[in-house]
C-alpha positions as YAML, in Angstrom:
chain: A
units: angstrom
residues:
- id: 1
  name: MET
  ca: [73.67, -36.34, -13.37]
- id: 2
  name: ARG
  ca: [74.49, -33.75, -10.75]
- id: 3
  name: ASP
  ca: [71.68, -32.15, -8.80]
- id: 4
  name: LEU
  ca: [72.45, -28.70, -10.23]
- id: 5
  name: ASP
  ca: [72.46, -30.06, -13.79]
- id: 6
  name: GLN
  ca: [69.12, -31.76, -13.21]
- id: 7
  name: GLN
  ca: [67.73, -28.56, -11.69]
- id: 8
  name: LYS
  ca: [68.91, -26.57, -14.71]
- id: 9
  name: ALA
  ca: [67.52, -29.10, -17.20]
- id: 10
  name: LEU
  ca: [64.09, -29.31, -15.56]
- id: 11
  name: SER
  ca: [63.88, -25.52, -15.25]
- id: 12
  name: ILE
  ca: [64.75, -25.14, -18.94]
- id: 13
  name: VAL
  ca: [62.14, -27.75, -19.89]
- id: 14
  name: CYS
  ca: [59.50, -25.80, -17.93]
- id: 15
  name: HIS
  ca: [60.21, -22.61, -19.86]
- id: 16
  name: ALA
  ca: [60.75, -24.35, -23.22]
- id: 17
  name: SER
  ca: [57.42, -26.18, -23.04]
- id: 18
  name: VAL
  ca: [55.67, -23.19, -24.60]
- id: 19
  name: PHE
  ca: [57.43, -24.03, -27.87]
- id: 20
  name: LEU
  ca: [55.93, -27.52, -28.09]
- id: 21
  name: SER
  ca: [52.50, -26.30, -29.06]
- id: 22
  name: SER
  ca: [50.06, -23.56, -28.26]
- id: 23
  name: ALA
  ca: [47.57, -26.13, -27.01]
- id: 24
  name: ILE
  ca: [47.04, -27.44, -23.52]
- id: 25
  name: ILE
  ca: [49.99, -29.87, -23.83]
- id: 26
  name: SER
  ca: [52.48, -27.07, -23.33]
- id: 27
  name: ILE
  ca: [51.06, -26.23, -19.89]
- id: 28
  name: VAL
  ca: [50.88, -29.87, -18.78]
- id: 29
  name: ILE
  ca: [54.67, -30.28, -18.74]
- id: 30
  name: PRO
  ca: [55.32, -27.60, -16.07]
- id: 31
  name: ILE
  ca: [52.33, -28.90, -14.08]
- id: 32
  name: VAL
  ca: [53.80, -32.40, -14.05]
- id: 33
  name: ILE
  ca: [57.23, -31.06, -13.09]
- id: 34
  name: LEU
  ca: [55.67, -28.95, -10.32]
- id: 35
  name: ALA
  ca: [53.78, -31.96, -8.96]
- id: 36
  name: THR
  ca: [56.66, -34.45, -9.10]
- id: 37
  name: ASN
  ca: [59.78, -32.46, -8.22]
- id: 38
  name: GLU
  ca: [60.83, -31.42, -4.73]
- id: 39
  name: ASN
  ca: [63.52, -28.88, -5.66]
- id: 40
  name: PRO
  ca: [62.30, -25.37, -4.67]
- id: 41
  name: ILE
  ca: [64.05, -23.66, -7.62]
- id: 42
  name: VAL
  ca: [62.52, -26.08, -10.13]
- id: 43
  name: LYS
  ca: [59.12, -25.64, -8.48]
- id: 44
  name: ALA
  ca: [59.46, -21.84, -8.68]
- id: 45
  name: ASN
  ca: [60.37, -22.04, -12.37]
- id: 46
  name: ALA
  ca: [57.47, -24.42, -13.02]
- id: 47
  name: ARG
  ca: [55.04, -22.11, -11.20]
- id: 48
  name: GLU
  ca: [56.30, -19.13, -13.17]
- id: 49
  name: SER
  ca: [55.94, -21.03, -16.45]
- id: 50
  name: ILE
  ca: [52.38, -22.06, -15.58]
- id: 51
  name: ASN
  ca: [51.52, -18.46, -14.68]
- id: 52
  name: PHE
  ca: [53.02, -17.33, -18.00]
- id: 53
  name: HIS
  ca: [50.85, -19.81, -19.92]
- id: 54
  name: ILE
  ca: [47.71, -18.78, -18.04]
- id: 55
  name: SER
  ca: [48.49, -15.09, -18.56]
- id: 56
  name: LEU
  ca: [48.94, -15.65, -22.31]
- id: 57
  name: TYR
  ca: [45.54, -17.38, -22.44]
- id: 58
  name: ILE
  ca: [43.89, -14.53, -20.49]
- id: 59
  name: TYR
  ca: [45.46, -11.86, -22.70]
- id: 60
  name: ALA
  ca: [44.47, -13.75, -25.87]
- id: 61
  name: ILE
  ca: [40.86, -14.07, -24.68]
- id: 62
  name: ALA
  ca: [40.80, -10.35, -23.88]
- id: 63
  name: ALA
  ca: [42.21, -9.51, -27.33]
- id: 64
  name: PHE
  ca: [39.59, -11.75, -28.95]
- id: 65
  name: ILE
  ca: [36.77, -10.04, -27.03]
- id: 66
  name: VAL
  ca: [38.07, -6.58, -27.96]
- id: 67
  name: GLY
  ca: [38.45, -7.64, -31.60]
- id: 68
  name: PHE
  ca: [34.97, -9.15, -31.63]
- id: 69
  name: PHE
  ca: [33.55, -5.92, -30.20]
- id: 70
  name: GLY
  ca: [35.29, -3.90, -32.92]
- id: 71
  name: LEU
  ca: [34.07, -6.32, -35.57]
- id: 72
  name: SER
  ca: [30.50, -6.09, -34.28]
- id: 73
  name: LEU
  ca: [30.71, -2.31, -34.69]
- id: 74
  name: PHE
  ca: [32.19, -2.72, -38.18]
- id: 75
  name: ILE
  ca: [29.79, -5.32, -39.64]
- id: 76
  name: PRO
  ca: [26.80, -2.96, -40.10]
- id: 77
  name: PHE
  ca: [28.97, -0.69, -42.25]
- id: 78
  name: VAL
  ca: [29.84, -3.52, -44.59]
- id: 79
  name: MET
  ca: [26.59, -5.45, -44.72]
- id: 80
  name: ASP
  ca: [23.80, -3.24, -46.01]
- id: 81
  name: ASP
  ca: [24.19, 0.39, -45.01]
- id: 82
  name: SER
  ca: [21.66, -0.16, -42.21]
- id: 83
  name: LEU
  ca: [23.24, 2.65, -40.19]
- id: 84
  name: ILE
  ca: [22.53, 5.14, -42.97]
- id: 85
  name: THR
  ca: [18.83, 4.32, -42.75]
- id: 86
  name: LEU
  ca: [18.91, 5.31, -39.07]
- id: 87
  name: ASN
  ca: [19.48, 8.91, -40.23]
- id: 88
  name: LEU
  ca: [22.71, 9.26, -38.28]
- id: 89
  name: PRO
  ca: [24.74, 12.40, -38.94]
- id: 90
  name: SER
  ca: [27.62, 11.71, -41.29]
- id: 91
  name: VAL
  ca: [30.12, 12.83, -38.62]
- id: 92
  name: LEU
  ca: [28.82, 10.19, -36.20]
- id: 93
  name: TYR
  ca: [28.74, 7.62, -38.99]
- id: 94
  name: SER
  ca: [32.41, 8.19, -39.88]
- id: 95
  name: PHE
  ca: [33.36, 8.36, -36.19]
- id: 96
  name: LEU
  ca: [31.81, 4.94, -35.51]
- id: 97
  name: PHE
  ca: [33.50, 3.52, -38.58]
- id: 98
  name: GLU
  ca: [36.92, 4.84, -37.54]
- id: 99
  name: ILE
  ca: [36.49, 3.66, -33.95]
- id: 100
  name: SER
  ca: [35.56, 0.16, -35.08]
- id: 101
  name: LEU
  ca: [38.62, 0.02, -37.34]
- id: 102
  name: MET
  ca: [40.92, 1.27, -34.57]
- id: 103
  name: ILE
  ca: [39.54, -1.33, -32.14]
- id: 104
  name: MET
  ca: [40.09, -4.15, -34.64]
- id: 105
  name: VAL
  ca: [43.62, -2.94, -35.48]
- id: 106
  name: GLY
  ca: [44.36, -2.69, -31.76]
- id: 107
  name: ALA
  ca: [43.19, -6.27, -31.24]
- id: 108
  name: VAL
  ca: [45.36, -7.50, -34.10]
- id: 109
  name: LEU
  ca: [48.36, -5.60, -32.69]
- id: 110
  name: LEU
  ca: [47.71, -7.15, -29.28]
- id: 111
  name: PHE
  ca: [47.70, -10.62, -30.87]
- id: 112
  name: VAL
  ca: [51.01, -9.83, -32.59]
- id: 113
  name: LEU
  ca: [52.52, -8.60, -29.32]
- id: 114
  name: LEU
  ca: [51.31, -11.74, -27.55]
- id: 115
  name: TRP
  ca: [52.85, -13.91, -30.23]
- id: 116
  name: LEU
  ca: [56.17, -12.05, -29.94]
- id: 117
  name: ALA
  ca: [56.05, -12.29, -26.14]
- id: 118
  name: SER
  ca: [55.37, -16.02, -26.35]
- id: 119
  name: LEU
  ca: [58.57, -16.37, -28.39]
- id: 120
  name: ILE
  ca: [60.94, -13.86, -26.79]
- id: 121
  name: LEU
  ca: [60.15, -14.18, -23.08]
- id: 122
  name: PRO
  ca: [60.61, -17.97, -22.84]
- id: 123
  name: LEU
  ca: [63.89, -17.64, -24.75]
- id: 124
  name: ALA
  ca: [65.03, -15.03, -22.24]
- id: 125
  name: ALA
  ca: [63.97, -17.36, -19.43]
- id: 126
  name: ILE
  ca: [65.89, -20.28, -20.92]
- id: 127
  name: VAL
  ca: [69.06, -18.20, -21.32]
- id: 128
  name: ARG
  ca: [68.75, -16.80, -17.80]
- id: 129
  name: VAL
  ca: [68.14, -20.22, -16.22]
- id: 130
  name: ALA
  ca: [71.05, -21.70, -18.18]
- id: 131
  name: LYS
  ca: [73.39, -18.98, -16.91]
- id: 132
  name: ARG
  ca: [72.10, -18.83, -13.34]
- id: 133
  name: PRO
  ca: [70.28, -22.07, -12.46]
- id: 134
  name: GLU
  ca: [70.20, -21.23, -8.76]
- id: 135
  name: VAL
  ca: [67.86, -18.24, -9.32]
- id: 136
  name: PRO
  ca: [64.30, -18.78, -10.61]
- id: 137
  name: TYR
  ca: [63.27, -16.65, -13.57]
- id: 138
  name: ARG
  ca: [60.34, -14.21, -13.18]
- id: 139
  name: TYR
  ca: [58.35, -13.18, -16.24]
- id: 140
  name: PRO
  ca: [57.27, -9.54, -16.50]
- id: 141
  name: LEU
  ca: [53.61, -8.49, -16.81]
- id: 142
  name: ILE
  ca: [52.00, -11.79, -15.88]
- id: 143
  name: PHE
  ca: [49.36, -12.77, -13.37]
- id: 144
  name: ARG
  ca: [50.93, -14.73, -10.53]
- id: 145
  name: LEU
  ca: [48.06, -17.03, -9.68]
- id: 146
  name: LEU
  ca: [50.13, -19.90, -8.25]
...
């Protein structure tokens, strides 16, 4: 196998690893490639893939926290009308209810966007690396920790 073909194949494997599973296994593959390969382009693609995985995890945790906050605002409305017994004005009561719903819908939309990004962006990376294997792919909107 030529060096350029091997470089292209390993770079594609780095970016395609996200499709294996959403668990930790998908991040292990680029880590192993980063640790074992000496090619700077492959290392750059592996680093970028690892940063993409970490960024997805961070964004998902943030969406979960936001959704949990919205749910914690929403639960008293559903449970036992405990907010009504606090003698809150009806305007404030409906405002809190609407805010909690908007927060939860926003969290769900963020999860949907993350799911779409986890499908579309690695595909774009694979296509780009296949066409131009000499240039490492850079994901948009990620934290570059490595």
